[in-house]
N, C-alpha and C positions, 0 to 999 in steps of 0.2 A: 568572584566564587557564586555560584547560586545559592539564594537565600535558604533553599533544606539542607543543601550541603552544608554551610555553615553553621544551620541549627545542628546537626545530627555530629559536628565536629566538638558543636559548643557542649552538648549533652554527652558524648564519652569524655571529654577533658573534664566536664565537672563531677561525674561520676569517678575518674579514675584520680581526680586529687585529693577526693575527701576519701577514698576508702582506706587509708589510714588511720582516720577519726571517727570512721563508722562504727558503731558498736557492735556485739555479733549479731547476723541476720538472724531471721526465723529459722533456716536449716540447722543454724549451729548454737541455738537458744538454750540449748540444754546447759550449757556452761555459763551462761549469762549472769548467774549470780555468783561469779567467782574470777574476778579480771585479774591478772597479772600485777604483783606489786608495781607500784608505781606506772602502770597504763592508766590511761583516762576511761572515767567510770561508764561502766554499761550504763543502756536505758533504763533498767529494769534495777540498777544502783541508783541512779538519780532519783527516778521517782519512787523508792524504797518502799519497792512492791514486798519484801521481807517484815514491812512493818503491817502488812492487813492482819488484824486480829483473830482470834478466835471467833469473835461474832458476826464478822464478815465472811471469811468463809465459810460458815457454818450455814449462814442464810442462801452464798451463790450455790452450795451443794444441796440446798434445798429447793430452792425456785429455778435452777438452770439445770437440774440431774446430773450434777459431778459429784466425784469422790474428793477428797481433801487435796489427792496431789493434782488432779486435773484442774481445781479450784487456782492453785499455787501456781502451775503449768501456766494458768492461762493469763493470769495478772503478769507474768512476765512475758509472755508472749505479745500481749497488749501493748505494753511498755516498748518491745523492741519495734513494734509493727507501725507505732506513732512515730519512732525516728527513723524508719524507714523512707514511710509515706512520705515526710517533711522533706527529706532530702532530695526523694525524687520529683516532689513538686517543686523543689527551685530548680532542679536542672531541666525539668521539661518544659516550664514556663508557660505559655499560653495554651499549648497541648494539653495540659494536665485537665483531666474530667475526674478526679476522684477518688478515694482508696477507701477501700473498708476489708475486715476480717470476716473469716467463718471458722468453723468445727468447734465441736466441743471444748477446744483446748485455744480456740484461735489463731491455731496455727497456718493458716494460709492466707496471705497478705495478697490484696487485687489490686492493681492499680490502674486504673482507665486512662488512655490517651487518645487524641484524634489523628494521629498519626502512625503509621504501621511501622515507620521507620525508627520509634523509641522502644519498639518490643524487644528486643537486646540488652538495650540500658536498664529496662525494668527487670528482668529476666536474670542480669547479671548482679541485681541487688538480693535475688532469692525469692522476688514477687511474682506471683502470675499477673500477666499482660490483658489487658482488655481493650478493643479497639473499637471506638464509638464514635457517633458521628459530630456530638454536642461538646464541648467543651465546659469546665465547671463555671467559670466566666459568663458564658453564654446564657449556662442553665441559672446562675445567680441573677443575670440582670433582667431574665423573664420572670423569674419570683418579683425581683423589685417592681417591676411593672405591674404584675396581680397584687402587691401592697399597695403602691399607691392609687389602682384601679378602688382597690375593695374601702377606700375611704369615702367615696362618695356611693356606695351601693349596700345593701343591708345581705349580710353575707350568713345569715342564721342557718341558710338552707344549704351553704357550700361552706361551712365552718372549718376547715383545715387545708391546707394548702403549705407545699413543700418542695426543694430539689431532691429528689432520688436519686442520687448518683449511680445506685446498683442496676436501674433500667435507662439511665443516661435522660430522663424526662422530668420536667416540672409536675407534678400531680396535684389534681385538686379533689377533694373528697368531698360529698353532696350527699344530701338526703333526697333533693330533687335536682336528679342532670340535670335540666334545666338553668336552676340556679349555677350550674358551673360554666355550663356554657355562656351564660349571660356574663359571668366575670371575667372567662378568657377573652370574649368580644369585646369589653370595655378596656381591657387591658392592653387589646392587638397583640397578644401572644401568639405565634405563629402554631398551628395546630400539633406539626411535629414535632414539636418540643414538649407537646402538654397530652395529658393523658387524665381522663377521668375516672373515679372509683367511687362507688356508692359504699356508704357508713348508716349505721340504721339510729345512733346515737347522736347527742349534742353533746359537746364537752361543757364542762363548766368546772367552777373554779372548787377549791375545796376545805372552802370556810366554813365554818361549825359556830351557830350561835347559841347553842345548847351549853358551851361552859366544858371545862374540864380540866386535864392537865397540860402539862406544859408553860404556855404563859397564855394571858387573857389581855385584851383591848377593852379598854377603858370600864374592865371588871364587867365584861359579859361575852363577847365575842372568844374564840379560842383558837389559836393559830400554834405552829412550832416553832422552836427557833431555827435558824439554818445555821451557819459556822461563825464562831466568835470571832471579832475584827477589832482593829485599833484605828483611829485618827489621830496623829499626836499620841498625846498621853491619855485621851481619852478612850474608853472600851465601851464594847456593845456588841452588837451582832446583825448579821443579815439575814433578813427575812424577804416573803413576796410583800408586793404594793398593795394588792387586795386585801391586806388583813388590816392595814389600819392606816388613816392619812397622817399627814404633820400634824405635828404637834398632839397626836394622841396618846396617852399615857398607857403605861403596861405594868402589870404584877407576873411575878413568878407563879410556877405552880404551886408554892406552898403561899400564894397570895401574899407574898412579903412586895412592897410596892419596888419597882424595878428600874423602869427608864420610861422613855418618852420619845417618839418616831421624829426622826431627823428629817427625813426625807422619804419621799413615797411617790411613785409613780404606777399608776394605772386607770385605764388601760392604756395602751399604746405599748406599754413596757410593764414586766409585773417584779420590779423590786423596791425596796424599802431597808433602812437601816434603822435599829434603835439604841440610842444612847444611853447607856447602863448606869445608877448611881454609886456610890462609892461601895453596897455592898455587895457588890455582884461583881467577880473576876473572868476577864476573857483566859480561856484555855486551850490549845490546842488540840481539842478532843472533839468526838462527836457521839452523842451518848448510843451505845451498843445494847445488846440483847442482855439481860440479866443486868444492868448498870454497867456494864463492862466500858472499856474506854476504847474509841476508837481514833487512833491517830491521824492528823491531818498534817502531811507533810509537803505539800504544794498544790498548785491548782492548775497542771497543763492538762489541757481539754482531749480527752479519749476520743479515739476513731470512730467511725459509722461501726456496727457488729460488736465493737467492744461490750465489755460487761459494765453495770452501775448498779449499785443500790442503795436504797434509800430509807431514812430512819425518821419517823413520824410520829406523832404524839396520839394519836388513834390505834396504829395498825404497828408499828414497830418496824423490822426490819423486813425488807422483801425487795429481792433482786429481779433483772431482767437486763433486755441490752439496749442500746441506742438503736435507733432506727434510722432516725433522719436528724441531721443539725439543723439545716436554713429552713424552719417550720412558722407557719403562721397559725394561729387558731383562734376563732372567734366563740368568745363566752355570750352569756346575754349583755354582759355589761359593756362590751367591746372587743376589738381584734388587737391581739398582743403577737409581736414578732420581734425578733426572730426568737423561738425558743426552741429547744432540743426535746424529742419525739421518742417516747421509751415505750417498752415492754413492760415495765413495771407497774404495778398496782396501785392503788391509794383512795383513801375515804375521807371524810368530813373532820376535819382539823388537824390532817397533815400538812395542810398548806404552809408552806414556810419551810418546811424541813428539808435535811440535808441530802444530796447527791454525792456519792461518793464512788468512784474506780481507785479500788485499790488504796492506796493512801492519799490519792488527788481529788480535790474538791471539784464537785462539775457544776455544782449549782442548786436552786431552793425550789421548793414544790412550788407549782402553778396550780395546775387544775388536771383535767383528763375526761375520761368516761369509766364505767364500771364500778367494780369493785374488789376486795382480795379475798371473797367468795365466788366469786363465777369468772373472775380476771377481768382485767381491763388495759388501759393504755392511760399514760401522763407524759403530761408535758413539763420539762423546767426551765425556768430562767435560769441563763449563765453564768457562772458565779464571776468569772473576769471581767463580764460589760457591768456588771454592779458594781464591784470593787472600783473600776476606773471611773465609772459616773459620780462614784461619790469621794472619790481619793482614800477609800478606806485599804488596809493592809490587812491580808488575812493572818490570820495568828496560826502560826504553825510550829510544830516542832524542830524544824529542818533549820531555823536561823529567824534573826531580826531584821523581817522585810524593810523596816523604816530605818536600817543603817544607809549613812550614805558610804558608796565606795570610796577605799582609799586609794594608794598608788596602785596599778600605773594609771588609775582613772580612765577618761575619756568619756562618751555622750550615757554610757551604758549606767543605770539607776537602779540598785534596790529600790523596792517599791512599785516600782511601774509595770504594766501592764502592757505585754508586747504580745504580738500577731504577727502570724506566718506571713513572710515578706519585709519585716519591719527590720529596717539597717542601724545600729550602733557602731560605735569605735571604742576598742579597751585595748590600754597598753601598745597603742600606735597600729593596731590593726582595725580592720572592719568585717564586722558579723553580721549574716542575715540569720533572722529567727526563722527556725523550723516548725515549732509547736508554741500555740498559743499557751501563755501562762503570765503570772507575776513573778517579777523576778525578785531575790532576797540576799541576805550576803552568804556567800557561800555557793551561791549558782552564775556566778561571775562566767562568761562567754566561755574562755579558756577550759574551764573547770567541767562545763556540759555540752561536750559533743551530741548528745542528743537532743539536746534545744536551739544550739547554735553551730553555725556554720561558718569557718571563717574564708572570707571571697576577697 
């Protein structure tokens, strides 16, 4: 059988085999919150979009120009889109070229492929298909070449580069176009894969040496708490690496002794965690407007175009959308990669603070440009990479991520960070991860078809 014919039959079989497990698609997501008794949970139910508190919904309405119903529907649609994109990514294999949502309610999911023969399979899932020249694997590889070349160059005048799935290119943003051309030449990236865009401002970290609320580093600098975490019985929080070096002491907003940086990486990455003393207790919440608690129920990574909100000690709650996932950014201190690029604003002192989509933790504030008066952009360090690097467990309302799985067991383990394509065994069956997340008890593969596909 010819290779392409085998591929298309495999795609069709994968789509048909998983149809019974697929959560409601975008066209039918109006009933996504009410699954029949005994049926598998929808993506919206798994990711607890119903846990989005008024503070987050209000910020989405203000910053994204939505009403309350639109904000609620957007979170449901984005949860369903992530699950659908994950299944199509697994089905399309090397043809997959990215996915993104658009529209006020994120009602339209687009999935790109390098093979026109995949269009029917994509449309069968209720998504729009776009046939492009380059696969996501090719774009990621080109971006990796840029990252490697940048280690030997001064990229201050070409400070941002990323994979842009919507245009099927690797984009280099430059203050001087010649700097972008030099980076592309040094990386040996085919110009058919790349696009150069101009930018006027250099990104910076949002670290504030003036002090203020949130938490203080060595009684001087100020940053924002990211997400409460645990490591065994030790409690603490995740934050940005540029906020403090390993061994630095912290005090809380009330100036009470708080903890010590146990690990810190910056530049290269922008991740750190602080172990707190017995006076501080990790809770599954992010501080919302007016002191409200915003629940954190997991860390499933959102897709391009999805809404995302940020909490910081300087500017409070602000929302926007995810522009690109695989991004590199150069600050005066060095290059950070990979980070996620957003349209959310931030200001000094917001560094380290929480990014959340619905009730799903996304990352901690790294840096950006602009401010919350004139508008700007920000980059965040993805939370799952931080948790994995330090062996931390995100504190959630959904379950204790530190529990070991009971019977029927397998290689799946609570507390482990899984990426799309990872495979595990559970109950004698094999499952493939569809969306990046940290697992916890209650999210065993058979229970969450939005996150795992049986193979």
